[in-house]
Structure formats: structure tokens, C-alpha cells
N, C-alpha and C positions, 0 to 999 in steps of 0.2 A: 504494500500500500504506500502511495506517495505521501510525503510530508506536506502538511498544510502550509500554504503560502501566507504572506502578510495579510491579504484581504480576508482569507478564510479564517485566520486567527482573530482578526477584528470582529468578524461575524460571530464567531464562537464566543468571544468575550461579551459582545452585546447580548447574545442569547442568555449566557450565564447570569448576566446582571438583570435580566428581565426587561431589557430595552426594546426587544422586538415584539411587536404585537401582530397577531394573526387576524386578518380580516376575512370574515366568511362571505363567500359570494352569495348573491341573491339567488332565488330559485330559477329565475330567468337565465342568469349567467351560468348556473350549474347545468341547466338543460342545454344551453348553447355549447358549453365545453364538452358535455357528454356526447352530443351529436357529432361534434367535430372529431372527437377521439374515435368514435365508432366508425365514422366514414374513413378515417385515416388508417385504422388498423385492420379493416376487413381485408383478409387475403383469400380471395376466392378463385384465383387463377394461378396456374403454374407456368413458368417460363424456363426453358433450357437455353443456355448460351454457352458458347465455346470461348475460352480465354487462353491467352498464351500463358505458359507456366510462370514466366517472370511477373506478368501482371497479376496473376492469382496470388503469387507469393507476396507481392507488394500490398495487395488488398488485405490479405490475411495479417500481414505485419501491421498495417494501419489499423485494422480492426482490433488487434491486440493492444495497440497503443491507445485506442479509444475505449477499450474495455467492453467491446460488444462482439457477438458472433459475426463472422465475415459475411454471411448471407443477410443478416440484419443490416449491416453497413451498406451492402449493395442496394438493398431495397430502399433504405433511407436516402441514399444519394440519388437514386432514380426518382423517388417521390419529390425530393427537393428540386430536382432539375425540372420536372414537368410542372411543378407549381410555381416556378420562377423564383425560388428561394435558395438556390444553390450558391453558397459563398465559399470559395476555396480559401483554405488557410494552409500555409506551408507545413509540411510534415517535418518532424525532427529526424526522420529517416532520410538517408540518401538512397533513393531507389535505383535499382539496376536498370530498369526500363527507361527511367528518365535520363540516366547517364548515356545509355545507348542511343536514345533519340537525339540528344544534344550532339553526340559524336557524328551521327548520320547527317544532321543538319549542317554541321561545321565542315564536313568532309566533302 
């Protein structure tokens, strides 16, 4: 388990002091959140795709980095892409497929 960063320690301290107050959503908000969650997480179709071994290994490594199963990560990325919410952030990993692509582009 990773160590808490400064922000997380501040949150924990505020929680311990009772400074954080939980606000309960209204019934309307709860219903809206519930409907959104149900629409997002219904998985009623199966898709098979072929990936290169290096890409799959990179996906599995990123999933491990994020703490989620790799198939869940793939589904999440696809969902964010189709809903227009995909925001890329650099990985702490130096991926082999990225290195290969840069070499091909430079060469």
C-alpha cells in the first residue's frame, strides 16, 4: 500500500478533528446518481479484440499501477472515450510500445 501524500494526510487530520461534514443528497439527487450508475455499469455485450503482446503487457502494467483489473481498465477507457471524457495522464511506466513507436517515427 502506498504512503499517504501531504493532501491525504491533511484530509485525514481534518476527519480526525471532526472538521469534515457529510452532506446527504436529496432523494432526487440519489435517484439521479442511481440511474447514472446503473446505465454506466450495465454490461450486456461481449467484445473480443486482438492486441499485440506488448500493448497487452502495457495495459496490464497500467492496470496494476491503477489498482484495477486490466479488463476493467479497458472498459473504463472505452467508456470515457465514447462519452468524451477521456483525459490522458502520463504513466510512471516507460512503455515498450511507446518507445518502439517513437523509434519508428524518428527513423
